[in-house]
PDB file of N, CA, C and O in Angstrom:
ATOM      1  N   UNK A   1       9.893  -9.464  15.453  1.00  0.00           N
ATOM      2  CA  UNK A   1       9.707  -9.688  14.032  1.00  0.00           C
ATOM      3  C   UNK A   1       9.086  -8.418  13.439  1.00  0.00           C
ATOM      4  O   UNK A   1       8.311  -7.724  14.097  1.00  0.00           O
ATOM      5  N   UNK A   2       9.435  -8.136  12.208  1.00  0.00           N
ATOM      6  CA  UNK A   2       8.916  -6.952  11.529  1.00  0.00           C
ATOM      7  C   UNK A   2       8.082  -7.356  10.320  1.00  0.00           C
ATOM      8  O   UNK A   2       8.324  -8.382   9.684  1.00  0.00           O
ATOM      9  N   UNK A   3       7.099  -6.525  10.027  1.00  0.00           N
ATOM     10  CA  UNK A   3       6.266  -6.744   8.852  1.00  0.00           C
ATOM     11  C   UNK A   3       6.110  -5.428   8.116  1.00  0.00           C
ATOM     12  O   UNK A   3       6.099  -4.356   8.720  1.00  0.00           O
ATOM     13  N   UNK A   4       5.990  -5.527   6.822  1.00  0.00           N
ATOM     14  CA  UNK A   4       5.746  -4.350   5.979  1.00  0.00           C
ATOM     15  C   UNK A   4       4.509  -4.643   5.149  1.00  0.00           C
ATOM     16  O   UNK A   4       4.399  -5.692   4.515  1.00  0.00           O
ATOM     17  N   UNK A   5       3.578  -3.693   5.164  1.00  0.00           N
ATOM     18  CA  UNK A   5       2.331  -3.811   4.410  1.00  0.00           C
ATOM     19  C   UNK A   5       2.309  -2.731   3.343  1.00  0.00           C
ATOM     20  O   UNK A   5       2.500  -1.553   3.644  1.00  0.00           O
ATOM     21  N   UNK A   6       2.079  -3.126   2.103  1.00  0.00           N
ATOM     22  CA  UNK A   6       1.907  -2.188   0.981  1.00  0.00           C
ATOM     23  C   UNK A   6       0.420  -2.155   0.659  1.00  0.00           C
ATOM     24  O   UNK A   6      -0.180  -3.192   0.375  1.00  0.00           O
ATOM     25  N   UNK A   7      -0.169  -0.978   0.700  1.00  0.00           N
ATOM     26  CA  UNK A   7      -1.593  -0.812   0.405  1.00  0.00           C
ATOM     27  C   UNK A   7      -1.726   0.080  -0.823  1.00  0.00           C
ATOM     28  O   UNK A   7      -1.174   1.180  -0.862  1.00  0.00           O
ATOM     29  N   UNK A   8      -2.457  -0.396  -1.818  1.00  0.00           N
ATOM     30  CA  UNK A   8      -2.682   0.358  -3.061  1.00  0.00           C
ATOM     31  C   UNK A   8      -4.152   0.283  -3.432  1.00  0.00           C
ATOM     32  O   UNK A   8      -4.852  -0.659  -3.062  1.00  0.00           O
ATOM     33  N   UNK A   9      -4.612   1.287  -4.168  1.00  0.00           N
ATOM     34  CA  UNK A   9      -5.964   1.223  -4.697  1.00  0.00           C
ATOM     35  C   UNK A   9      -6.041   0.096  -5.722  1.00  0.00           C
ATOM     36  O   UNK A   9      -5.085  -0.153  -6.456  1.00  0.00           O
ATOM     37  N   UNK A  10      -7.172  -0.574  -5.764  1.00  0.00           N
ATOM     38  CA  UNK A  10      -7.368  -1.636  -6.751  1.00  0.00           C
ATOM     39  C   UNK A  10      -7.397  -1.035  -8.147  1.00  0.00           C
ATOM     40  O   UNK A  10      -7.728   0.138  -8.324  1.00  0.00           O
ATOM     41  N   UNK A  11      -7.045  -1.858  -9.143  1.00  0.00           N
ATOM     42  CA  UNK A  11      -7.116  -1.427 -10.535  1.00  0.00           C
ATOM     43  C   UNK A  11      -8.550  -1.003 -10.835  1.00  0.00           C
ATOM     44  O   UNK A  11      -9.501  -1.661 -10.414  1.00  0.00           O
ATOM     45  N   UNK A  12      -8.697   0.089 -11.560  1.00  0.00           N
ATOM     46  CA  UNK A  12     -10.017   0.580 -11.924  1.00  0.00           C
ATOM     47  C   UNK A  12     -10.586   1.609 -10.958  1.00  0.00           C
ATOM     48  O   UNK A  12     -11.557   2.291 -11.285  1.00  0.00           O
ATOM     49  N   UNK A  13      -9.991   1.731  -9.765  1.00  0.00           N
ATOM     50  CA  UNK A  13     -10.432   2.744  -8.811  1.00  0.00           C
ATOM     51  C   UNK A  13      -9.668   4.030  -9.116  1.00  0.00           C
ATOM     52  O   UNK A  13      -8.441   4.020  -9.211  1.00  0.00           O
ATOM     53  N   UNK A  14     -10.389   5.128  -9.268  1.00  0.00           N
ATOM     54  CA  UNK A  14      -9.749   6.407  -9.565  1.00  0.00           C
ATOM     55  C   UNK A  14      -8.797   6.801  -8.443  1.00  0.00           C
ATOM     56  O   UNK A  14      -9.085   6.601  -7.263  1.00  0.00           O
ATOM     57  N   UNK A  15      -7.655   7.367  -8.836  1.00  0.00           N
ATOM     58  CA  UNK A  15      -6.628   7.780  -7.882  1.00  0.00           C
ATOM     59  C   UNK A  15      -6.350   9.265  -8.064  1.00  0.00           C
ATOM     60  O   UNK A  15      -5.414   9.617  -8.782  1.00  0.00           O
ATOM     61  N   UNK A  16      -7.130  10.156  -7.440  1.00  0.00           N
ATOM     62  CA  UNK A  16      -6.928  11.585  -7.630  1.00  0.00           C
ATOM     63  C   UNK A  16      -5.573  12.082  -7.123  1.00  0.00           C
ATOM     64  O   UNK A  16      -5.013  13.015  -7.698  1.00  0.00           O
ATOM     65  N   UNK A  17      -5.038  11.481  -6.066  1.00  0.00           N
ATOM     66  CA  UNK A  17      -3.719  11.883  -5.590  1.00  0.00           C
ATOM     67  C   UNK A  17      -2.643  11.509  -6.612  1.00  0.00           C
ATOM     68  O   UNK A  17      -1.729  12.291  -6.871  1.00  0.00           O
ATOM     69  N   UNK A  18      -2.756  10.327  -7.184  1.00  0.00           N
ATOM     70  CA  UNK A  18      -1.816   9.917  -8.221  1.00  0.00           C
ATOM     71  C   UNK A  18      -1.880  10.841  -9.425  1.00  0.00           C
ATOM     72  O   UNK A  18      -0.848  11.193  -9.997  1.00  0.00           O
ATOM     73  N   UNK A  19      -3.096  11.240  -9.817  1.00  0.00           N
ATOM     74  CA  UNK A  19      -3.264  12.153 -10.949  1.00  0.00           C
ATOM     75  C   UNK A  19      -2.633  13.510 -10.639  1.00  0.00           C
ATOM     76  O   UNK A  19      -2.027  14.126 -11.516  1.00  0.00           O
ATOM     77  N   UNK A  20      -2.771  13.976  -9.402  1.00  0.00           N
ATOM     78  CA  UNK A  20      -2.167  15.254  -9.008  1.00  0.00           C
ATOM     79  C   UNK A  20      -0.647  15.180  -9.056  1.00  0.00           C
ATOM     80  O   UNK A  20       0.013  16.128  -9.483  1.00  0.00           O
ATOM     81  N   UNK A  21      -0.096  14.061  -8.621  1.00  0.00           N
ATOM     82  CA  UNK A  21       1.363  13.886  -8.672  1.00  0.00           C
ATOM     83  C   UNK A  21       1.839  13.846 -10.121  1.00  0.00           C
ATOM     84  O   UNK A  21       2.844  14.470 -10.461  1.00  0.00           O
ATOM     85  N   UNK A  22       1.120  13.112 -10.979  1.00  0.00           N
ATOM     86  CA  UNK A  22       1.487  13.056 -12.399  1.00  0.00           C
ATOM     87  C   UNK A  22       1.466  14.448 -13.021  1.00  0.00           C
ATOM     88  O   UNK A  22       2.373  14.814 -13.769  1.00  0.00           O
ATOM     89  N   UNK A  23       0.434  15.217 -12.711  1.00  0.00           N
ATOM     90  CA  UNK A  23       0.336  16.581 -13.240  1.00  0.00           C
ATOM     91  C   UNK A  23       1.492  17.444 -12.733  1.00  0.00           C
ATOM     92  O   UNK A  23       2.088  18.193 -13.506  1.00  0.00           O
ATOM     93  N   UNK A  24       1.809  17.346 -11.460  1.00  0.00           N
ATOM     94  CA  UNK A  24       2.914  18.126 -10.892  1.00  0.00           C
ATOM     95  C   UNK A  24       4.245  17.744 -11.531  1.00  0.00           C
ATOM     96  O   UNK A  24       5.077  18.610 -11.802  1.00  0.00           O
ATOM     97  N   UNK A  25       4.446  16.460 -11.768  1.00  0.00           N
ATOM     98  CA  UNK A  25       5.686  16.024 -12.424  1.00  0.00           C
ATOM     99  C   UNK A  25       5.777  16.591 -13.831  1.00  0.00           C
ATOM    100  O   UNK A  25       6.849  17.018 -14.260  1.00  0.00           O
ATOM    101  N   UNK A  26       4.661  16.599 -14.552  1.00  0.00           N
ATOM    102  CA  UNK A  26       4.652  17.178 -15.905  1.00  0.00           C
ATOM    103  C   UNK A  26       4.975  18.663 -15.842  1.00  0.00           C
ATOM    104  O   UNK A  26       5.708  19.169 -16.691  1.00  0.00           O
ATOM    105  N   UNK A  27       4.444  19.366 -14.857  1.00  0.00           N
ATOM    106  CA  UNK A  27       4.719  20.791 -14.688  1.00  0.00           C
ATOM    107  C   UNK A  27       6.200  21.039 -14.412  1.00  0.00           C
ATOM    108  O   UNK A  27       6.747  22.070 -14.802  1.00  0.00           O
ATOM    109  N   UNK A  28       6.839  20.094 -13.743  1.00  0.00           N
ATOM    110  CA  UNK A  28       8.270  20.220 -13.430  1.00  0.00           C
ATOM    111  C   UNK A  28       9.163  19.767 -14.590  1.00  0.00           C
ATOM    112  O   UNK A  28      10.388  19.778 -14.472  1.00  0.00           O
ATOM    113  N   UNK A  29       8.549  19.369 -15.708  1.00  0.00           N
ATOM    114  CA  UNK A  29       9.326  19.001 -16.882  1.00  0.00           C
ATOM    115  C   UNK A  29       9.501  17.513 -17.094  1.00  0.00           C
ATOM    116  O   UNK A  29      10.211  17.104 -18.013  1.00  0.00           O
ATOM    117  N   UNK A  30       8.876  16.697 -16.274  1.00  0.00           N
ATOM    118  CA  UNK A  30       8.971  15.245 -16.432  1.00  0.00           C
ATOM    119  C   UNK A  30       7.797  14.769 -17.285  1.00  0.00           C
ATOM    120  O   UNK A  30       6.855  14.161 -16.777  1.00  0.00           O
ATOM    121  N   UNK A  31       7.864  15.049 -18.573  1.00  0.00           N
ATOM    122  CA  UNK A  31       6.742  14.791 -19.478  1.00  0.00           C
ATOM    123  C   UNK A  31       6.545  13.305 -19.783  1.00  0.00           C
ATOM    124  O   UNK A  31       5.481  12.934 -20.278  1.00  0.00           O
ATOM    125  N   UNK A  32       7.499  12.465 -19.516  1.00  0.00           N
ATOM    126  CA  UNK A  32       7.412  11.055 -19.868  1.00  0.00           C
ATOM    127  C   UNK A  32       6.595  10.206 -18.904  1.00  0.00           C
ATOM    128  O   UNK A  32       6.432   9.009 -19.140  1.00  0.00           O
ATOM    129  N   UNK A  33       6.079  10.782 -17.832  1.00  0.00           N
ATOM    130  CA  UNK A  33       5.300  10.015 -16.859  1.00  0.00           C
ATOM    131  C   UNK A  33       3.857   9.947 -17.342  1.00  0.00           C
ATOM    132  O   UNK A  33       3.176  10.969 -17.417  1.00  0.00           O
ATOM    133  N   UNK A  34       3.393   8.753 -17.669  1.00  0.00           N
ATOM    134  CA  UNK A  34       2.051   8.582 -18.228  1.00  0.00           C
ATOM    135  C   UNK A  34       1.000   8.249 -17.177  1.00  0.00           C
ATOM    136  O   UNK A  34      -0.195   8.404 -17.428  1.00  0.00           O
ATOM    137  N   UNK A  35       1.426   7.797 -16.013  1.00  0.00           N
ATOM    138  CA  UNK A  35       0.470   7.478 -14.960  1.00  0.00           C
ATOM    139  C   UNK A  35       1.159   7.320 -13.622  1.00  0.00           C
ATOM    140  O   UNK A  35       2.321   6.919 -13.557  1.00  0.00           O
ATOM    141  N   UNK A  36       0.446   7.634 -12.560  1.00  0.00           N
ATOM    142  CA  UNK A  36       0.961   7.495 -11.199  1.00  0.00           C
ATOM    143  C   UNK A  36      -0.147   6.895 -10.341  1.00  0.00           C
ATOM    144  O   UNK A  36      -1.296   7.333 -10.402  1.00  0.00           O
ATOM    145  N   UNK A  37       0.203   5.895  -9.547  1.00  0.00           N
ATOM    146  CA  UNK A  37      -0.699   5.346  -8.542  1.00  0.00           C
ATOM    147  C   UNK A  37      -0.019   5.564  -7.196  1.00  0.00           C
ATOM    148  O   UNK A  37       1.147   5.209  -7.022  1.00  0.00           O
ATOM    149  N   UNK A  38      -0.730   6.134  -6.263  1.00  0.00           N
ATOM    150  CA  UNK A  38      -0.159   6.414  -4.956  1.00  0.00           C
ATOM    151  C   UNK A  38      -0.728   5.445  -3.935  1.00  0.00           C
ATOM    152  O   UNK A  38      -1.911   5.108  -3.981  1.00  0.00           O
ATOM    153  N   UNK A  39       0.111   5.002  -3.021  1.00  0.00           N
ATOM    154  CA  UNK A  39      -0.328   4.081  -1.985  1.00  0.00           C
ATOM    155  C   UNK A  39       0.310   4.438  -0.663  1.00  0.00           C
ATOM    156  O   UNK A  39       0.770   5.562  -0.460  1.00  0.00           O
ATOM    157  N   UNK A  40       0.330   3.467   0.233  1.00  0.00           N
ATOM    158  CA  UNK A  40       0.955   3.691   1.530  1.00  0.00           C
ATOM    159  C   UNK A  40       1.709   2.441   1.950  1.00  0.00           C
ATOM    160  O   UNK A  40       1.378   1.326   1.548  1.00  0.00           O
ATOM    161  N   UNK A  41       2.728   2.655   2.767  1.00  0.00           N
ATOM    162  CA  UNK A  41       3.524   1.572   3.329  1.00  0.00           C
ATOM    163  C   UNK A  41       3.404   1.672   4.843  1.00  0.00           C
ATOM    164  O   UNK A  41       3.578   2.747   5.419  1.00  0.00           O
ATOM    165  N   UNK A  42       3.109   0.554   5.479  1.00  0.00           N
ATOM    166  CA  UNK A  42       2.971   0.514   6.930  1.00  0.00           C
ATOM    167  C   UNK A  42       3.974  -0.506   7.465  1.00  0.00           C
ATOM    168  O   UNK A  42       3.925  -1.679   7.095  1.00  0.00           O
ATOM    169  N   UNK A  43       4.880  -0.064   8.332  1.00  0.00           N
ATOM    170  CA  UNK A  43       5.845  -0.953   8.976  1.00  0.00           C
ATOM    171  C   UNK A  43       5.354  -1.268  10.381  1.00  0.00           C
ATOM    172  O   UNK A  43       4.949  -0.375  11.126  1.00  0.00           O
ATOM    173  N   UNK A  44       5.394  -2.546  10.732  1.00  0.00           N
ATOM    174  CA  UNK A  44       4.930  -2.996  12.041  1.00  0.00           C
ATOM    175  C   UNK A  44       6.037  -3.759  12.751  1.00  0.00           C
ATOM    176  O   UNK A  44       6.728  -4.569  12.133  1.00  0.00           O
ATOM    177  N   UNK A  45       6.212  -3.510  14.043  1.00  0.00           N
ATOM    178  CA  UNK A  45       7.082  -4.314  14.901  1.00  0.00           C
ATOM    179  C   UNK A  45       6.179  -5.247  15.686  1.00  0.00           C
ATOM    180  O   UNK A  45       5.293  -4.802  16.417  1.00  0.00           O
ATOM    181  N   UNK A  46       6.406  -6.537  15.532  1.00  0.00           N
ATOM    182  CA  UNK A  46       5.521  -7.536  16.119  1.00  0.00           C
ATOM    183  C   UNK A  46       6.221  -8.336  17.210  1.00  0.00           C
ATOM    184  O   UNK A  46       7.430  -8.557  17.154  1.00  0.00           O
ATOM    185  N   UNK A  47       5.448  -8.766  18.202  1.00  0.00           N
ATOM    186  CA  UNK A  47       5.985  -9.616  19.258  1.00  0.00           C
ATOM    187  C   UNK A  47       6.075 -11.071  18.807  1.00  0.00           C
ATOM    188  O   UNK A  47       6.822 -11.857  19.389  1.00  0.00           O
ATOM    189  N   UNK A  48       5.325 -11.428  17.784  1.00  0.00           N
ATOM    190  CA  UNK A  48       5.290 -12.826  17.315  1.00  0.00           C
ATOM    191  C   UNK A  48       6.683 -13.287  16.897  1.00  0.00           C
ATOM    192  O   UNK A  48       7.469 -12.509  16.356  1.00  0.00           O
ATOM    193  N   UNK A  49       6.975 -14.547  17.150  1.00  0.00           N
ATOM    194  CA  UNK A  49       8.266 -15.122  16.753  1.00  0.00           C
ATOM    195  C   UNK A  49       8.108 -16.153  15.638  1.00  0.00           C
ATOM    196  O   UNK A  49       9.087 -16.522  14.989  1.00  0.00           O
ATOM    197  N   UNK A  50       6.888 -16.614  15.416  1.00  0.00           N
ATOM    198  CA  UNK A  50       6.615 -17.566  14.343  1.00  0.00           C
ATOM    199  C   UNK A  50       6.171 -16.806  13.094  1.00  0.00           C
ATOM    200  O   UNK A  50       5.229 -16.014  13.144  1.00  0.00           O
ATOM    201  N   UNK A  51       6.842 -17.046  11.992  1.00  0.00           N
ATOM    202  CA  UNK A  51       6.585 -16.321  10.738  1.00  0.00           C
ATOM    203  C   UNK A  51       5.141 -16.479  10.257  1.00  0.00           C
ATOM    204  O   UNK A  51       4.510 -15.498   9.863  1.00  0.00           O
ATOM    205  N   UNK A  52       4.623 -17.690  10.287  1.00  0.00           N
ATOM    206  CA  UNK A  52       3.257 -17.948   9.815  1.00  0.00           C
ATOM    207  C   UNK A  52       2.228 -17.255  10.705  1.00  0.00           C
ATOM    208  O   UNK A  52       1.247 -16.700  10.210  1.00  0.00           O
ATOM    209  N   UNK A  53       2.451 -17.287  11.999  1.00  0.00           N
ATOM    210  CA  UNK A  53       1.545 -16.619  12.938  1.00  0.00           C
ATOM    211  C   UNK A  53       1.580 -15.114  12.707  1.00  0.00           C
ATOM    212  O   UNK A  53       0.539 -14.458  12.695  1.00  0.00           O
ATOM    213  N   UNK A  54       2.781 -14.569  12.523  1.00  0.00           N
ATOM    214  CA  UNK A  54       2.920 -13.130  12.288  1.00  0.00           C
ATOM    215  C   UNK A  54       2.196 -12.722  11.012  1.00  0.00           C
ATOM    216  O   UNK A  54       1.479 -11.721  11.004  1.00  0.00           O
ATOM    217  N   UNK A  55       2.371 -13.475   9.943  1.00  0.00           N
ATOM    218  CA  UNK A  55       1.710 -13.129   8.686  1.00  0.00           C
ATOM    219  C   UNK A  55       0.196 -13.196   8.813  1.00  0.00           C
ATOM    220  O   UNK A  55      -0.509 -12.321   8.308  1.00  0.00           O
ATOM    221  N   UNK A  56      -0.311 -14.227   9.482  1.00  0.00           N
ATOM    222  CA  UNK A  56      -1.754 -14.346   9.681  1.00  0.00           C
ATOM    223  C   UNK A  56      -2.299 -13.184  10.507  1.00  0.00           C
ATOM    224  O   UNK A  56      -3.379 -12.664  10.225  1.00  0.00           O
ATOM    225  N   UNK A  57      -1.552 -12.786  11.517  1.00  0.00           N
ATOM    226  CA  UNK A  57      -1.969 -11.677  12.365  1.00  0.00           C
ATOM    227  C   UNK A  57      -2.002 -10.365  11.580  1.00  0.00           C
ATOM    228  O   UNK A  57      -2.939  -9.580  11.722  1.00  0.00           O
ATOM    229  N   UNK A  58      -0.984 -10.128  10.756  1.00  0.00           N
ATOM    230  CA  UNK A  58      -0.932  -8.895   9.963  1.00  0.00           C
ATOM    231  C   UNK A  58      -2.043  -8.892   8.916  1.00  0.00           C
ATOM    232  O   UNK A  58      -2.651  -7.849   8.675  1.00  0.00           O
ATOM    233  N   UNK A  59      -2.317 -10.023   8.296  1.00  0.00           N
ATOM    234  CA  UNK A  59      -3.425 -10.093   7.332  1.00  0.00           C
ATOM    235  C   UNK A  59      -4.758  -9.773   8.012  1.00  0.00           C
ATOM    236  O   UNK A  59      -5.609  -9.102   7.428  1.00  0.00           O
ATOM    237  N   UNK A  60      -4.936 -10.251   9.238  1.00  0.00           N
ATOM    238  CA  UNK A  60      -6.153  -9.929   9.988  1.00  0.00           C
ATOM    239  C   UNK A  60      -6.221  -8.428  10.270  1.00  0.00           C
ATOM    240  O   UNK A  60      -7.295  -7.831  10.193  1.00  0.00           O
ATOM    241  N   UNK A  61      -5.087  -7.819  10.593  1.00  0.00           N
ATOM    242  CA  UNK A  61      -5.036  -6.368  10.819  1.00  0.00           C
ATOM    243  C   UNK A  61      -5.445  -5.611   9.555  1.00  0.00           C
ATOM    244  O   UNK A  61      -6.175  -4.622   9.616  1.00  0.00           O
ATOM    245  N   UNK A  62      -4.961  -6.093   8.411  1.00  0.00           N
ATOM    246  CA  UNK A  62      -5.288  -5.448   7.141  1.00  0.00           C
ATOM    247  C   UNK A  62      -6.786  -5.549   6.851  1.00  0.00           C
ATOM    248  O   UNK A  62      -7.414  -4.571   6.446  1.00  0.00           O
ATOM    249  N   UNK A  63      -7.338  -6.711   7.056  1.00  0.00           N
ATOM    250  CA  UNK A  63      -8.753  -6.935   6.774  1.00  0.00           C
ATOM    251  C   UNK A  63      -9.651  -6.098   7.684  1.00  0.00           C
ATOM    252  O   UNK A  63     -10.730  -5.671   7.272  1.00  0.00           O
ATOM    253  N   UNK A  64      -9.208  -5.863   8.920  1.00  0.00           N
ATOM    254  CA  UNK A  64     -10.055  -5.164   9.885  1.00  0.00           C
ATOM    255  C   UNK A  64      -9.784  -3.670   9.977  1.00  0.00           C
ATOM    256  O   UNK A  64     -10.680  -2.918  10.361  1.00  0.00           O
ATOM    257  N   UNK A  65      -8.556  -3.202   9.632  1.00  0.00           N
ATOM    258  CA  UNK A  65      -8.241  -1.797   9.859  1.00  0.00           C
ATOM    259  C   UNK A  65      -7.331  -1.157   8.816  1.00  0.00           C
ATOM    260  O   UNK A  65      -7.634  -0.075   8.312  1.00  0.00           O
ATOM    261  N   UNK A  66      -6.240  -1.803   8.492  1.00  0.00           N
ATOM    262  CA  UNK A  66      -5.187  -1.138   7.720  1.00  0.00           C
ATOM    263  C   UNK A  66      -5.537  -0.881   6.265  1.00  0.00           C
ATOM    264  O   UNK A  66      -5.001   0.050   5.664  1.00  0.00           O
ATOM    265  N   UNK A  67      -6.418  -1.679   5.687  1.00  0.00           N
ATOM    266  CA  UNK A  67      -6.804  -1.500   4.281  1.00  0.00           C
ATOM    267  C   UNK A  67      -8.326  -1.498   4.163  1.00  0.00           C
ATOM    268  O   UNK A  67      -9.024  -2.243   4.852  1.00  0.00           O
ATOM    269  N   UNK A  68      -8.811  -0.656   3.284  1.00  0.00           N
ATOM    270  CA  UNK A  68     -10.239  -0.666   2.943  1.00  0.00           C
ATOM    271  C   UNK A  68     -10.370  -1.656   1.790  1.00  0.00           C
ATOM    272  O   UNK A  68     -10.172  -1.292   0.631  1.00  0.00           O
ATOM    273  N   UNK A  69     -10.700  -2.893   2.100  1.00  0.00           N
ATOM    274  CA  UNK A  69     -10.644  -3.961   1.101  1.00  0.00           C
ATOM    275  C   UNK A  69     -11.696  -3.837   0.007  1.00  0.00           C
ATOM    276  O   UNK A  69     -11.669  -4.599  -0.960  1.00  0.00           O
ATOM    277  N   UNK A  70     -12.611  -2.901   0.139  1.00  0.00           N
ATOM    278  CA  UNK A  70     -13.570  -2.652  -0.935  1.00  0.00           C
ATOM    279  C   UNK A  70     -12.863  -1.997  -2.124  1.00  0.00           C
ATOM    280  O   UNK A  70     -13.141  -2.326  -3.277  1.00  0.00           O
ATOM    281  N   UNK A  71     -11.943  -1.065  -1.832  1.00  0.00           N
ATOM    282  CA  UNK A  71     -11.275  -0.319  -2.903  1.00  0.00           C
ATOM    283  C   UNK A  71      -9.757  -0.482  -2.914  1.00  0.00           C
ATOM    284  O   UNK A  71      -9.092  -0.009  -3.835  1.00  0.00           O
ATOM    285  N   UNK A  72      -9.202  -1.149  -1.892  1.00  0.00           N
ATOM    286  CA  UNK A  72      -7.748  -1.273  -1.806  1.00  0.00           C
ATOM    287  C   UNK A  72      -7.324  -2.742  -1.778  1.00  0.00           C
ATOM    288  O   UNK A  72      -8.059  -3.620  -1.328  1.00  0.00           O
ATOM    289  N   UNK A  73      -6.112  -2.971  -2.277  1.00  0.00           N
ATOM    290  CA  UNK A  73      -5.485  -4.285  -2.171  1.00  0.00           C
ATOM    291  C   UNK A  73      -4.247  -4.106  -1.301  1.00  0.00           C
ATOM    292  O   UNK A  73      -3.732  -2.996  -1.166  1.00  0.00           O
ATOM    293  N   UNK A  74      -3.775  -5.189  -0.716  1.00  0.00           N
ATOM    294  CA  UNK A  74      -2.602  -5.089   0.147  1.00  0.00           C
ATOM    295  C   UNK A  74      -1.700  -6.291  -0.051  1.00  0.00           C
ATOM    296  O   UNK A  74      -2.128  -7.357  -0.495  1.00  0.00           O
ATOM    297  N   UNK A  75      -0.444  -6.085   0.291  1.00  0.00           N
ATOM    298  CA  UNK A  75       0.555  -7.153   0.235  1.00  0.00           C
ATOM    299  C   UNK A  75       1.311  -7.141   1.549  1.00  0.00           C
ATOM    300  O   UNK A  75       1.725  -6.078   2.010  1.00  0.00           O
ATOM    301  N   UNK A  76       1.497  -8.291   2.154  1.00  0.00           N
ATOM    302  CA  UNK A  76       2.184  -8.411   3.435  1.00  0.00           C
ATOM    303  C   UNK A  76       3.558  -9.034   3.201  1.00  0.00           C
ATOM    304  O   UNK A  76       3.698 -10.040   2.505  1.00  0.00           O
ATOM    305  N   UNK A  77       4.559  -8.408   3.800  1.00  0.00           N
ATOM    306  CA  UNK A  77       5.929  -8.907   3.710  1.00  0.00           C
ATOM    307  C   UNK A  77       6.474  -9.029   5.130  1.00  0.00           C
ATOM    308  O   UNK A  77       6.497  -8.041   5.864  1.00  0.00           O
ATOM    309  N   UNK A  78       6.905 -10.206   5.524  1.00  0.00           N
ATOM    310  CA  UNK A  78       7.547 -10.398   6.827  1.00  0.00           C
ATOM    311  C   UNK A  78       9.036 -10.213   6.602  1.00  0.00           C
ATOM    312  O   UNK A  78       9.648 -10.914   5.796  1.00  0.00           O
ATOM    313  N   UNK A  79       9.610  -9.262   7.323  1.00  0.00           N
ATOM    314  CA  UNK A  79      11.038  -8.938   7.118  1.00  0.00           C
ATOM    315  C   UNK A  79      11.843  -9.105   8.384  1.00  0.00           C
ATOM    316  O   UNK A  79      13.052  -8.874   8.382  1.00  0.00           O
TER     317      UNK A  79
END
């Protein structure tokens, strides 16, 4: 079974990497971009065969390692 985790900074947390990307896009002539938020995608190959068990396991991984839950939010997708 496969899982995909999307990790993004929570709303209100400054995103200096996103700001740098927005600035670079403006420099390249893409003036219509008003904001950029940058995150990460983590793909996992799991041994679990039960969808609910796999999702619970991935959420535990996020809470303990994959996301800094103080400043980041995450979404788990079983694919």
